[in-house]
Every structure is written in structure tokens, then in C-alpha cells.
C-alpha positions in Angstrom: 14.1 17.7 57.9 11.8 18.4 55.0 9.3 16.4 54.6 8.6 13.7 51.6 5.4 13.1 52.5 4.1 12.6 48.8 6.9 10.7 47.3 6.7 8.4 50.2 2.7 7.8 49.8 4.3 6.8 45.7 6.7 4.2 47.0 4.2 2.6 49.5 1.2 2.6 46.7 4.2 0.8 44.2 4.9 -1.9 46.8 0.9 -2.7 47.3 0.7 -3.2 43.7 4.0 -4.7 42.5 6.1 -7.4 43.7 9.1 -5.4 42.8 10.0 -2.0 42.7 13.1 0.2 41.6 13.7 3.8 43.6 16.0 5.1 41.4 18.1 8.6 41.0 21.1 10.1 41.3 23.6 9.4 44.3 23.0 11.6 47.2 19.5 12.5 46.1 17.9 10.9 49.5 16.6 7.1 48.3 18.5 5.5 51.1 16.8 8.0 53.9 13.2 7.4 52.2 14.0 3.7 52.4 14.5 3.8 56.0 11.4 5.4 56.7 9.6 2.2 55.3 12.2 0.1 56.6 14.4 0.6 59.2 18.2 0.1 58.8 18.7 -2.6 61.1 15.9 -4.7 60.0 16.8 -8.3 58.7 15.0 -7.2 55.8 17.4 -4.2 54.9 20.4 -4.8 53.0 23.0 -2.1 52.3 25.6 -3.3 49.8 27.7 -1.0 50.6 27.9 -2.2 54.0 30.2 -5.5 53.8 28.4 -7.1 56.8 24.9 -7.0 53.8 27.5 -8.0 51.1 28.6 -10.9 53.3 24.4 -11.9 54.2 23.9 -11.9 50.6 26.9 -14.0 49.8 24.2 -16.8 49.2 21.2 -14.5 47.8 18.8 -17.3 46.9 19.4 -18.3 50.6 19.2 -15.4 52.3 16.3 -14.0 50.7 13.6 -16.8 50.4 12.3 -17.1 53.5 12.1 -13.0 54.3 8.1 -11.9 54.6 7.1 -8.1 54.3 9.2 -5.5 52.3 12.5 -6.1 51.9 15.1 -3.1 50.6 18.3 -3.8 48.8 20.5 -0.8 48.8 23.3 -0.1 45.7 21.6 -3.3 44.1 24.0 -2.5 40.7 27.1 -3.9 43.1 25.4 -7.5 43.2 24.0 -7.8 39.3 23.4 -11.7 39.7 20.9 -10.1 42.0 18.2 -9.5 39.7 17.8 -13.1 38.0 17.1 -14.0 41.9 14.5 -11.3 42.5 13.1 -12.8 39.5 12.3 -16.4 40.8 10.7 -14.5 44.1 8.4 -12.2 42.7 7.1 -15.3 40.5 6.5 -17.4 43.7 2.4 -18.1 44.1 1.8 -17.1 46.7 4.2 -14.1 47.6 5.0 -13.5 50.9 7.9 -10.6 50.1 8.1 -6.9 48.1 11.2 -6.1 46.9 12.3 -2.3 47.2 15.2 -1.9 45.4 17.6 1.1 45.4 19.7 2.3 42.4 21.8 5.2 41.2 21.4 4.2 37.3 18.4 4.3 34.8 17.0 0.4 34.0 18.9 1.1 30.7 22.1 1.2 32.3 21.5 -1.6 34.6 21.0 -3.6 31.6 20.3 -6.6 34.3 16.7 -5.1 35.7 15.4 -4.7 32.5 16.2 -8.2 31.2 15.9 -10.3 34.0 12.5 -8.1 35.6 10.9 -7.7 32.6 7.1 -7.1 33.2 7.8 -7.5 36.8 9.3 -4.1 37.8 7.8 -0.7 38.7 10.3 2.2 38.7 9.9 5.4 40.5 12.2 7.8 39.8 13.5 10.3 42.6 15.5 13.5 42.7 17.1 15.9 45.2 14.1 18.2 46.9 11.9 20.2 44.6 10.4 23.4 45.0 7.0 21.8 46.2 8.9 20.1 49.1 11.1 23.5 49.9 8.5 26.0 49.2 8.4 28.8 46.7 9.8 31.0 49.2 12.7 29.1 49.0 13.3 28.8 45.2 16.5 31.6 45.3 18.4 29.0 47.3 17.6 25.7 45.8 18.3 27.6 42.5 21.8 28.2 43.5 22.7 25.0 45.7 20.5 22.8 43.4 18.3 19.8 45.2 20.8 17.3 46.6 20.3 17.2 50.4 23.6 18.0 51.5 24.2 20.7 49.3 21.2 22.5 50.1 20.7 22.2 53.9 24.7 23.3 54.0 25.1 25.7 57.0 26.8 28.2 54.5 27.7 28.9 51.1 31.3 27.8 51.6 30.4 24.0 53.1 27.5 23.6 50.3 30.6 24.6 47.6 32.9 22.2 49.3 30.5 19.2 49.0 29.5 19.9 45.5 33.1 19.8 44.8 34.0 16.5 46.8 30.8 14.9 45.5 32.0 15.2 41.8 35.3 14.0 42.6 33.6 10.8 44.3 31.2 10.8 41.2 33.8 10.5 38.6 36.6 8.4 40.5 34.4 6.0 42.5 31.1 5.8 41.2 31.3 5.7 37.7 33.8 2.8 37.6 31.3 0.7 40.0 29.6 0.0 36.5 32.1 -1.2 34.9 33.3 1.6 33.0 36.4 2.4 32.5 37.3 6.5 31.6 39.6 8.5 33.0 38.3 10.7 36.0 40.1 14.2 34.6 38.7 12.9 31.1 35.2 12.9 32.4 35.6 16.1 34.1 37.0 17.9 31.2 33.7 16.7 29.2 30.9 17.5 32.2 32.8 20.8 32.0 32.3 21.9 28.8 28.8 20.0 29.3 28.3 23.0 31.8 28.6 25.7 28.9 26.2 23.9 26.9 23.4 24.0 29.4 20.5 25.5 27.9 21.8 24.9 24.4 21.4 22.5 21.7 24.2 19.9 21.5 27.0 19.6 19.0 28.8 16.7 19.6 31.3 17.3 16.7 32.0 20.4 18.0 32.6 18.8 21.1 34.3 16.0 20.4 37.2 18.9 18.7 37.5 20.3 22.0 38.4 17.1 23.2 40.4 15.5 20.5 38.0 12.7 20.6 35.7 11.0 18.5 32.0 12.2 17.8 30.8 8.6 18.7 33.3 8.7 22.3 31.3 11.6 23.5 28.0 10.4 22.5 28.8 7.8 24.8 29.9 10.0 27.8 26.8 12.0 27.1 24.5 9.0 27.3 26.6 7.7 30.4 26.2 11.1 32.6 22.2 10.9 31.4 21.8 7.1 32.3 23.7 8.1 36.0 21.1 11.0 36.3 23.6 13.9 35.8 22.3 15.1 32.7 19.1 15.4 31.0 18.8 15.0 27.0 15.7 16.9 25.9 14.7 15.5 22.4 13.2 17.4 19.5 9.9 17.6 18.6 9.2 16.2 15.0 6.4 17.6 14.0 5.0 16.8 10.2 5.6 20.9 9.0 7.5 22.1 6.1 10.1 24.0 8.1 13.6 22.3 8.9 13.4 21.6 12.2 16.3 21.0 14.8 17.0 17.3 15.2 20.2 17.1 17.9 18.8 17.1 21.9 19.1 19.9 24.3 21.5 19.4 27.0 20.4 20.4 31.0 21.8 19.6 34.0 19.6 17.8 36.4 20.8 19.5 39.6 21.5 23.6 39.2 23.7 23.2 42.0 26.1 20.7 40.0 25.6 23.0 37.3 27.1 26.1 39.2 30.0 24.3 40.8 31.5 23.5 37.5 30.7 27.2 35.8 32.4 28.0 39.1 29.6 30.1 40.6 30.0 30.3 44.4 27.0 32.7 45.4 23.7 34.7 44.5 25.6 37.5 43.5 27.9 35.3 40.8 24.7 33.7 39.7 22.7 36.7 38.8 25.8 38.2 37.2 27.1 35.4 35.5 26.8 35.3 31.3 24.9 31.9 32.2 22.5 32.8 34.6 19.4 33.3 31.7 20.3 29.6 30.3 20.7 28.0 34.4 17.2 29.9 35.6 15.9 28.1 32.0 16.9 24.7 33.3 16.0 25.4 37.0 12.4 25.6 35.8 11.9 23.4 33.1 13.5 20.7 35.8 11.3 21.2 38.3 8.4 21.6 35.5 8.9 18.6 34.4 9.1 16.9 38.1 6.0 18.5 39.3 3.5 18.6 36.3 4.8 15.1 35.4 3.4 15.5 31.6 3.0 11.8 29.6 6.1 13.1 27.1 8.0 15.8 26.7 10.0 18.1 24.3 11.4 20.9 22.8 10.8 22.4 19.5 13.1 24.8 17.3 13.4 25.5 13.6 16.3 26.1 11.8 14.6 29.5 10.8 14.8 30.6 14.6 11.3 29.8 15.9 11.0 27.9 19.4 9.6 26.8 22.1 11.3 25.7 25.5 8.7 22.6 26.4 6.0 20.9 24.1 4.5 18.4 26.6 2.0 15.5 25.6 -1.1 15.2 28.4 -4.0 12.7 27.0 -3.2 13.5 23.7 -3.3 16.8 23.6 -0.4 18.9 23.2 0.9 21.9 25.3 3.7 24.8 25.5 5.8 26.3 28.3 8.0 29.0 27.8 10.3 29.9 30.5 11.2 33.9 30.5 13.5 35.8 33.2 11.9 39.1 32.3 9.4 41.2 35.0 6.4 41.2 32.4 6.7 38.7 29.5 4.8 39.1 26.3 3.9 37.1 22.9 6.7 36.8 20.8 6.9 35.5 17.1 8.1 32.1 18.0 5.4 31.5 20.7 2.7 32.2 17.9 4.4 30.1 15.0 4.8 27.4 17.7 1.1 27.8 18.3 -0.3 27.8 15.0 2.0 24.9 13.2 2.1 22.7 16.7 -2.1 23.4 17.4 -0.9 23.7 21.3 -3.9 24.0 23.7 -2.2 26.5 25.5 0.9 28.0 26.2 2.0 29.1 29.9 4.9 31.5 30.5 6.4 30.7 33.6 8.5 34.0 35.2 9.6 34.9 38.2 7.0 37.8 39.2 4.0 37.9 41.1 1.0 38.4 38.8 -0.7 35.8 36.5 -2.3 37.4 33.5 -3.1 36.4 29.8 -1.3 37.4 27.0 -2.7 36.4 24.4 -6.0 33.8 23.4 -4.7 30.9 25.2 -1.6 32.5 26.1 -0.7 33.4 29.9 1.9 34.5 32.2 2.1 32.8 35.4 4.5 33.2 38.4 7.0 29.8 39.2 5.0 29.6 42.1 2.1 28.4 40.6 4.1 25.3 39.2 4.1 24.1 42.9 0.1 23.2 42.1 0.9 20.9 39.7 -0.7 20.6 35.9 -4.1 21.8 36.8 -2.9 25.1 38.4 -1.5 25.7 34.8 -3.2 24.5 32.0 -7.0 23.6 33.5 -9.6 25.7 32.0 -10.9 28.5 34.7 
């Protein structure tokens, strides 16, 4: 059993201050397991909307929810969108006798009912699969290969993990996507998702993708937004600085789970991963995803110019800008791009994450930091020593 104590504390604290809390994240990332640490599955306050019995109990949602006290959990809430308007009424009661924890596998933007019905009443907590802090740095190789989805990471061997991820993708396309009222052929979406795996870590070209699928650009953009809204893809937007150089305006594409990326790339094991042409891009995406989850910046972007200068992450924290680069080499050094980014963006500091053991200064306000130190959070990387 992998401890997710910090996340559990975050959810409990949110329920103390907010009447409705949404715990959102990809399918099979552990939301239900976490909720059952707060409310047992056999409690009358627990509703799993994939369970016909719970659906029956919520056939009249106001009657079912009105008299409940304490924490009430509603899992897979998108199956009954009319519940959002009921929750608004219940959340506005004075005094209130219940707090509601709703679980969903899509962003509030995709679950439009929640953002409209519960505006100003809803606190959102986003979770993913296991992160490096929960697993420990010594397990980063397995974590990188299999990803963080619990049943993939905890599988007995690589074959079982591979089969689980293959079935996950099939179920996601054939069952989960249609649940949101989206009618896209599963085979079409699989082809699109596979093409995206080759864009991982790159600036996305919508027109090029559209030509590959013989589709219109607007359609592939909607597919990308859909996979983003369902937590499968991260669109890292470009930082738009007021400088003379022409800057890239399209987003960079990253898979949120490295195990699913490797599945679609046909990577079965560690040896195949280390010898694959996309190993560098995969490593970059893995580190960036972990950085964004563990560092929790206020805002995050990438920066790239048409002249070739770039930096992997530009993060805003307390009105200041910081840079993060990902290098897979043994001894990272200062690059012209790093210096240009430092000068043009007025960065406080650039940290270069690499898979080594030693922390050392590269140059003034530039430091090479081993991957393991990312577990310590923002202060471990960017605080003044």
C-alpha cells in the first residue's frame, strides 16, 4: 500500500473550509481509494454512480441528500449532471449539516455543469497517479517506465503492466469518452492519440496532424482539448514576453502519464526505453510532470524563440520568474539558450534537473540539481542557500 498521506490531508483540510470539494483526475488514478479513506464504501453517505444501487438511491437526489450529515461522497458525478444544481441548493443552506466530496474524471471546464452551478462554492483538488515523493527516488526508473497509475505501477511484472495499460486505453476510448456525450470513433481517437505520442515534448503542429489524419485543423484541436480535459495530455503554453525576438505561440504537448506514452510508442521494458529514439523526450516529460506536481508553481509555461533559444519551464512564484531545464547528461553545463533566457526573461534562477548524484553551481544563478531533490519541493530547489 503506497501512502498518499499528504494528499489525504489536503482533501480533509479542504472539506473543513469548503462545502463542496471536487477531487478530479484521470480514470484509475486512485480517487475512489482515497475517498474510501474518508468515508467507508458501505456508508449511507457514499454514492458510487457506477453502482446501480447508488443510482437507484439517487433517483430523487434532493430527497436522498437533504437529510445526510457529515461528509457525503459522490463518485463518478458526471453520470448524473443534474446533481450539480441540487448541490448548489444544499451548499447554500444555513446552517449546513453536510459537506460534499465529488469525484470526477474530467476538468471543471469539461464538466460544465459544475463550473456553472457551483461557481464560488466549489474547491477543486487535482490528483494524478503516484508521484515520486510518494514512491521514493529509488523507484524512479520503474515509475518512469510504467507511469503512476496504481494498477500499472503495482503490477507483478512488465507483461501484466503492459496488458493493463493496453486495456486501460481500450476502455477509455470505447467507454469513458462516450460517457461525456462525445461521439468520436474509438479507432479515430486511437490514431490521433498515437500521433500525439510522437509529439510528446515537442511544439504541436495542428495542421500537420490534421493532414496526417485527413481531417480539418479545428477537429484535431478539439480532440487535443478533449484529451487535455480528461487528464491524458498536458498542453504547456508558451510564455509571451515583451521582447524583440519572435516567439513560438503553439503549445508543447506532454503525456501526463509516462506509462501510457510508452504503451502507445510500443516500449515494453527498461532496455527498450533506454534505446528508443524518444527516450530523451520521455525523460523530459517525466521530469516536467513531476516538477509541476511537486513544486506547485503559481503559473507555468515554456519559452522558445524562432531563433532557437528556449527553456523547458518558466515558472511564476510570488510574482517572480524561475527557470527549469531538464538534461539527461552526466554533467550539465551552461548553454547559450539558458543565458539568453536568463537575460531576456530576468529569471531569478535556473535549475537544471539531471539524473546524477551531485549538486553544483553551473554559473551565477544557475545550478545543476539531481532528480531526487525535486521531492523536497520548491524550497529544496530554489531557496537561497
